[in-house]
C-alpha positions as CSV (number, residue, x, y, z in Angstrom):
1,M,115.1,81.3,96.7
2,L,111.7,80.1,95.7
3,I,109.5,81.9,92.9
4,S,106.1,80.7,92.1
5,N,103.5,81.9,89.7
6,Y,105.3,85.3,88.8
7,L,107.2,86.3,85.9
8,F,108.7,89.8,85.3
9,R,111.4,89.1,82.3
10,E,113.3,92.2,83.2
11,K,114.4,91.2,86.4
12,I,115.1,87.3,86.0
13,G,118.9,87.7,85.8
14,D,118.8,89.7,89.0
15,L,117.1,86.9,90.6
16,F,119.7,84.6,89.9
17,N,122.4,87.1,91.3
18,L,120.8,87.3,94.7
19,V,121.5,83.7,95.2
20,D,124.8,82.9,97.3
21,I,127.4,80.2,96.1
22,G,126.1,76.9,97.1
23,G,122.6,78.3,97.4
24,Y,119.4,77.1,95.1
25,L,117.1,78.8,93.0
26,I,113.6,77.1,92.5
27,Y,111.6,79.0,89.7
28,E,107.8,77.7,88.6
29,T,105.4,79.7,86.8
30,F,102.8,79.5,83.8
31,A,104.1,78.7,80.3
32,V,103.1,78.9,76.7
33,G,100.0,76.5,76.5
34,N,98.5,77.4,79.7
35,E,95.9,79.8,77.6
36,K,93.7,77.0,76.7
37,Y,93.3,76.0,80.4
38,G,92.8,79.5,81.9
39,K,94.6,82.6,83.3
40,P,97.3,84.0,82.5
41,T,96.8,84.0,78.8
42,N,98.8,86.8,77.7
43,P,102.1,85.9,76.2
44,D,104.1,88.4,78.3
45,Y,103.3,86.1,81.5
46,L,104.0,82.7,79.8
47,L,107.4,81.4,79.7
48,C,108.5,80.0,76.5
49,Q,109.6,76.5,75.9
50,D,113.1,76.1,77.7
51,E,113.1,79.9,78.5
52,L,114.6,79.1,82.0
53,L,117.2,77.1,81.0
54,E,118.3,79.3,78.3
55,I,118.0,82.4,81.1
56,K,120.3,80.3,83.7
57,P,123.7,81.5,84.0
58,K,126.6,79.5,83.7
59,N,127.4,79.5,87.3
60,F,124.4,77.4,87.9
61,I,123.8,73.7,87.2
62,T,120.4,72.3,86.8
63,I,119.1,69.9,89.5
64,D,115.5,69.6,87.9
65,Y,113.5,71.0,85.0
66,F,110.1,70.5,83.9
67,F,107.7,72.0,81.2
68,G,104.4,70.5,80.5
69,E,100.9,70.1,81.9
70,R,100.2,69.9,85.6
71,F,97.0,68.7,87.0
72,E,96.4,70.0,90.6
73,N,93.2,70.6,92.2
74,S,90.9,69.4,89.4
75,K,92.8,71.9,87.2
76,K,95.1,71.6,84.3
77,S,97.8,74.2,83.5
78,V,100.9,74.4,81.7
79,V,104.0,75.1,83.8
80,Q,107.9,75.4,83.5
81,R,109.7,74.6,86.6
82,L,113.6,75.0,87.2
83,A,115.5,73.9,90.6
84,A,119.2,75.3,90.1
85,K,122.4,75.3,92.1
86,R,124.9,78.1,92.2
87,I,128.3,76.5,92.0
88,Y,130.6,79.7,91.7
């Protein structure tokens, strides 16, 4: 499952539940700090540092994690990214 540039905190847990055993979830969206570069600026739509790691259920292992600045298409942004695999 791939989620990009979308954050609805109340449903994040449900997304993990949709992944089959052996399946992967890749999630990337804007994070705190992005407000200095552009939209979104509303904290409701910005992940806090390590938020995805804290939300990740115990039946997932982390394959990759990133929190920081990204420079793409001549524009800076702050993102958080998690790639995780469901193991049971």
